[in-house]
TILUM-609606 format. One record per residue: x, y, z of N, C-alpha, C in turn; residue in one letter. Coordinates in steps of 0.001 Angstrom, whole numbers, padded with zeros to 6 digits, always signed. Layout:
! TILUM-609606
XYZXYZXYZA/...
END
This chain:
! TILUM-609606
+068657+055335+068804+067775+054352+068177+066883+053672+069215X/+065733+053240+068778+064845+052532+069678+065369+051133+069945X/+064935+050585+071078+065379+049245+071445+065017+048231+070374X/+063790+048347+069816+063379+047383+068792+064297+047454+067574X/+064747+048652+067239+065669+048820+066112+067006+048171+066438X/+067458+048325+067686+068737+047753+068092+068724+046233+068053X/+067559+045638+068235+067473+044183+068281+067316+043542+066907X/+067244+044355+065866+067063+043815+064526+068375+043335+063934X/+068274+042344+063039+069405+041993+062181+069192+042708+060859X/+070199+042694+060010+070176+043513+058801+068976+043203+057900X/+068622+041929+057771+067521+041562+056874+066175+042087+057354X/+066102+042465+058625+064856+043000+059175+064790+044527+059099X/+065881+045140+058625+065966+046595+058613+065338+047214+057373X/+064847+046380+056479+064216+046897+055266+063063+045986+054881X/+062124+046529+054122+061009+045720+053631+060004+045396+054719X/+059093+044503+054381+057997+044143+055283+058506+043412+056512X/+057815+043607+057645+058170+042919+058879+056983+042227+059529X/+055904+042046+058760+054763+041310+059295+053873+040828+058155X/+053076+039834+058465+052077+039354+057531+052632+038596+056337X/+051811+038492+055305+052159+037753+054101+053379+038343+053415X/+053461+039656+053410+054599+040323+052762+055918+039914+053419X/+055896+039734+054740+057096+039283+055444+057482+037887+054987X/+056495+036987+054868+056784+035609+054446+057356+035588+053031X/+056820+036430+052163+057342+036509+050793+058782+037018+050809X/+059039+038040+051628+060394+038575+051740+061354+037507+052258X/+060937+036777+053288+061801+035737+053857+062086+034638+052849X/+061061+034223+052092+061264+033190+051073+062245+033673+050013X/+062111+034920+049620+063023+035483+048621+064451+035543+049163X/+064580+035915+050442+065908+035982+051055+066556+034601+051139X/+065755+033584+051451+066294+032220+051510+066816+031793+050135X/+066024+032043+049102+066442+031680+047739+067718+032435+047358X/+067736+033738+047626+068921+034544+047311+070125+034101+048129X/+069885+033761+049385+070978+033317+050250+071584+032011+049767X/+070745+031065+049380+071231+029783+048858+072036+030007+047579X/+071532+030870+046712+072254+031180+045472+073606+031825+045785X/+073625+032744+046752+074860+033403+047163+075867+032389+047702X/+075402+031468+048541+076279+030429+049098+076851+029545+047996X/+076004+029147+047045+076445+028256+045971+077455+028944+045052X/+077190+030199+044712+078104+030934+043831+079421+031209+044539X/+079337+031657+045802+080548+031978+046560+081445+030757+046739X/+080833+029583+046904+081615+028354+047093+082493+028050+045883X/+082067+028509+044713+082803+028218+043482+083831+029298+043124X/+083809+030404+043856+084768+031482+043586+086113+031130+044210X/+087155+031145+043411+088505+030859+043908+089424+032013+043528X/+089977+032659+044551+090881+033786+044343+092308+033271+044495X/+093164+033489+043493+094551+033019+043611+095232+033583+044860X/+095874+032695+045605+096502+033098+046858+097516+032035+047249X/+098514+032418+048013+099483+031468+048555+099116+031157+049998X/+099196+029907+050445+099674+028721+049729+098576+027980+048955X/+097312+028352+049193+096200+027744+048454+095239+028853+048038X/+094463+028635+046966+093487+029651+046561+092456+029900+047662X/+091959+031118+047721+090910+031464+048675+089553+031140+048051X/+088774+030319+048735+087386+030118+048318+086505+030999+049207X/+085420+031471+048650+084600+032456+049358+083417+031839+050106X/+083404+030508+050210+082281+029842+050869+082106+030248+052318X/+083197+030257+053088+083073+030611+054506+082660+032071+054670X/+083151+032937+053795+082734+034341+053829+081225+034441+053659X/+080681+033697+052700+079245+033727+052447+078467+033179+053637X/+078929+032080+054197+078245+031474+055343+078168+032456+056512X/+079293+033075+056827+079345+033963+057981+078532+035236+057757X/+078579+035787+056552+077821+037007+056294+076322+036730+056227X/+075925+035604+055654+074508+035246+055646+074005+035053+057075X/+074773+034363+057897+074380+034169+059288+074172+035487+060008X/+075109+036417+059826+075020+037711+060498+073888+038566+059940X/+073718+038568+058630+072710+039428+058005+071293+038903+058207X/+071139+037584+058285+069806+036987+058349+069340+036711+059776X/+070263+036577+060718+069879+036133+062045+069871+034612+062118X/+069779+034089+063337+069935+032648+063533+068844+031832+062839X/+067581+032240+062954+066491+031412+062430+066451+031396+060906X/+066431+032572+060300+066394+032628+058838+067706+032121+058253X/+068807+032391+058946+070104+031871+058507+070140+030353+058535X/+069543+029760+059583+069503+028295+059692+068685+027692+058553X/+067527+028271+058266+066700+027785+057152+067493+027852+055847X/+068226+028934+055664+068988+029129+054431+070118+028116+054314X/+070895+027937+055375+072042+027024+055296+071558+025577+055174X/+070452+025232+055835+069920+023873+055699+069354+023648+054296X/+068741+024681+053727+068276+024574+052349+069432+024336+051393X/+070517+025032+051631+071748+024852+050838+072274+023424+050966X/+072283+022900+052199+072758+021530+052435+071860+020503+051746X/+070558+020722+051810+069618+019780+051183+069822+019749+049671X/+069994+020917+049080+070244+020981+047633+071539+020255+047287X/+072558+020434+048111+073817+019720+047903+073652+018223+048069X/+072877+017811+049074+072649+016379+049317+071899+015723+048164X/+071074+016506+047476+070321+015975+046337+071187+015797+045088X/+072436+016240+045186+073360+015999+044084+073715+017204+043243X/+073193+018365+043602+073536+019564+042840+074939+020039+043204X/+075631+020589+042235+077038+020979+042391+077125+022361+043040X/+076947+022410+044361+076898+023702+045063+078024+023891+046071X/+078840+022856+046279+079913+022961+047257+081234+023283+046573X/+082194+023770+047372+083475+024217+046810+084183+023108+046035X/+084169+021883+046569+084911+020809+045935+084068+019796+045208X/+082757+020033+045168+081896+019076+044468+082028+019263+042962X/+081639+018246+042238+081748+018285+040775+080760+017284+040203X/+080764+017136+038881+079865+016178+038238+080199+014748+038648X/+081472+014511+039010+081899+013160+039383+081798+012898+040892X/+081795+013974+041680+081816+013823+043136+080803+014800+043719X/+079663+014272+044198+078590+015163+044605+077684+014464+045612X/+076694+015185+046094+075661+014619+046955+076175+014148+048297X/+075458+013176+048869+075788+012691+050206+077174+012066+050267X/+077592+011420+049188+078930+010823+049173+080001+011894+049377X/+079847+013012+048698+080781+014125+048866+080686+014693+050284X/+079471+014870+050776+079255+015481+052082+079795+014628+053219X/+079840+013324+053024+080363+012433+054058+081870+012234+053950X/+082487+012847+052968+083938+012765+052815+084646+013762+053718X/+085808+014189+053297+086636+015049+054128+086008+016380+054484X/+085044+016818+053706+084425+018125+053946+083272+018074+054948X/+082859+016880+055353+081667+016725+056181+081665+017529+057457X/+082772+017504+058182+082839+018239+059442+082739+019734+059254X/+083295+020229+058157+083220+021669+057874+081782+022087+057575X/+081022+021208+056922+079627+021516+056635+078814+021593+057927X/+079115+020717+058874+078489+020817+060206+078871+022158+060835X/+080143+022524+060693+080612+023796+061216+079901+024987+060590X/+079538+024870+059313+078778+025939+058656+077476+026218+059403X/+076797+025150+059791+075525+025308+060503+075761+025970+061865X/+076760+025493+062600+077067+026065+063916+077451+027536+063800X/+078278+027862+062804+078731+029237+062617+077575+030152+062234X/+076664+029658+061403+075495+030446+061015+074656+030802+062239X/+074416+029829+063103+073644+030075+064324+074345+031074+065231X/+075652+030909+065396+076410+031801+066280+076428+033228+065750X/+076696+033381+064454+076744+034726+063873+075377+035395+063925X/+074336+034617+063699+072993+035175+063783+072662+035653+065190X/+073045+034859+066191+072777+035233+067584+073573+036471+067984X/+074820+036545+067570+075653+037704+067912+075188+038957+067176X/+074764+038800+065922+074234+039951+065182+072971+040481+065862X/+072154+039578+066383+070942+039987+067098+071284+040858+068310X/+072480+040668+068847+072933+041466+069998+073702+042717+069580X/+073736+042970+068275+074350+044198+067801+075821+044119+067440X/+076390+042919+067441+077818+042784+067135+078129+043154+065687X/+077129+043090+064821+077377+043365+063403+077431+044862+063095X/+077316+045694+064121+077368+047154+063894+078739+047740+064201X/+079608+046928+064777+080956+047366+065148+081982+046520+064403X/+082977+047177+063822+084013+046435+063089+084747+045489+064029X/+085097+045962+065233+085834+045122+066181+085008+043929+066633X/+083761+044172+067038+082909+043061+067484+082592+042112+066337X/+082432+042669+065138+082163+041805+063984+083372+040936+063690X/+084567+041486+063833+085787+040691+063634+085863+039558+064654X/+085508+039851+065900+085501+038804+066933+084451+037739+066626X/+083278+038183+066162+082224+037230+065790+082684+036340+064645X/+083339+036928+063651+083843+036153+062520+084921+035170+062958X/+085757+035598+063884+086787+034695+064415+086137+033498+065105X/+085128+033771+065923+084397+032683+066585+083748+031773+065555X/+083163+032372+064519+082546+031579+063467+083535+030660+062783X/+084737+031182+062518+085774+030344+061913+086177+029192+062823X/+086269+029463+064125+086594+028396+065083+085522+027312+065040X/+084257+027734+064989+083155+026775+064963+083118+025967+063670X/+083689+026497+062613+083805+025737+061363+084965+024756+061435X/+086103+025214+061978+087303+024380+061966+087280+023249+062988X/+086680+023466+064141+086707+022419+065177+086034+021135+064698X/+084772+021177+064243+084190+019924+063729+084852+019464+062437X/+085354+020418+061632+086032+020042+060391+087276+019213+060654X/+088095+019674+061572+089327+018948+061901+089030+017654+062656X/+088021+017699+063532+087646+016476+064261+087184+015391+063294X/+086420+015783+062285+085949+014829+061282+087113+014259+060475X/+088040+015124+060071+089211+014652+059329+090004+013646+060154X/+090171+013940+061447+090903+013033+062318+090237+011678+062440X/+088911+011696+062578+088164+010443+062678+088187+009674+061367X/+088142+010401+060272+088040+009782+058955+089356+009158+058506X/+090441+009890+058725+091732+009463+058181+092739+009004+059243X/+092431+009256+060521+093339+008842+061582+094144+010018+062113X/+094311+010043+063426+095007+011161+064063+096512+011094+063880X/+096997+010007+063297+098429+009919+063004+098784+010681+061723X/+097767+011135+061003+097982+011904+059771+098176+013389+060111X/+098759+014165+059197+098975+015608+059445+097688+016409+059257X/+096754+016220+060185+095419+016803+060048+095473+018326+059960X/+096275+018967+060801+096345+020428+060782+096919+020939+059466X/+097880+020214+058917+098479+020611+057633+097493+020420+056484X/+096604+019464+056632+095591+019232+055595+094435+020218+055692X/+093966+020458+056923+092686+021138+057077+092689+022478+057767X/+093866+023016+058135+093869+024279+058863+094924+025269+058354X/+096182+024933+058558+097245+025923+058332+097302+026506+056915X/+097018+025743+055848+097087+026358+054517+096036+027441+054289X/+094991+027444+055121+093857+028335+054881+093845+029570+055775X/+094786+029664+056708+094730+030730+057714+094891+032121+057120X/+095803+032280+056164+096012+033607+055572+094751+034060+054835X/+094210+033182+054018+092991+033518+053296+091834+033801+054227X/+091707+033023+055311+090617+033245+056255+090766+034575+056978X/+091999+034967+057261+092224+036270+057897+091762+037401+056986X/+092025+037272+055695+091590+038296+054734+090067+038327+054625X/+089449+037145+054584+087986+037083+054504+087350+037633+055774X/+087965+037340+056908+087471+037844+058186+087481+039367+058186X/+088576+039944+057717+088690+041407+057681+087631+042006+056751X/+087426+041378+055600+086436+041872+054643+085036+041821+055237X/+084682+040684+055827+083340+040521+056398+083129+041464+057577X/+084179+041709+058354+084071+042613+059506+083798+044046+059069X/+084165+044384+057844+083907+045724+057310+082546+045817+056630X/+082132+044739+055962+080930+044777+055128+079662+045014+055949X/+079476+044272+057036+078225+044389+057792+078069+045741+058479X/+079084+046232+059197+078938+047581+059774+078716+048652+058716X/+079368+048513+057559+079152+049471+056473+077712+049420+055986X/+077180+048213+055857+075791+048065+055426+074849+048741+056409X/+075106+048592+057714+074269+049241+058725+074381+050755+058635X/+075567+051253+058348+075747+052704+058184+074901+053215+057030X/+074908+052477+055917+074113+052867+054759+072618+052810+055054X/+072188+051780+055801+070776+051668+056185+070382+052843+057066X/+071253+053189+058015+070971+054319+058903+070834+055618+058135X/+071690+055823+057152+071597+057038+056340+070316+057063+055517X/+069932+055900+054981+068713+055820+054180+067484+056121+055027X/+067504+055656+056263+066371+055889+057157+066360+057312+057695X/+067588+057915+057731+067693+059284+058217+067111+060266+057241X/
END
């Protein structure tokens, strides 16, 4: 493959890559990405000890597929829609929404979403999304970037004398491992399909 091809993220591997058509494609991708994030946040798969929500899966895959810049626009658009009061987050509802919800226990994780999107986009730009192993490592890093500010926020909000890890980390590890494995397979598979289509 040519160097320029190697430097692309998945969203750049199809459709227009310059001019007005590119801007239209990017706008469409942002809208689709926000919709994907909002829908995924509401999906709950029964699992022990807690149900698996697909929000982090969506965040990490959008970051990797879109790259850092387009991914950042998408995740910030998602946050703005949530801040305006729309029910787009995993735990938001008609009674609990907007900035009040975002400043609650979930606030640090939302900051982590932005950090993870940037990291996954940067790593995908370097080709990590073409290898299952490297994609798994990228997803692991993305999860760390979500949990660190998430747990730090919980500690600041409720006090470090509380069982912060039991509230915000350990119940979700099994589900996150499954989502990590799924995402690590999806992006390299997508690149394989793109390569075949171009071949």
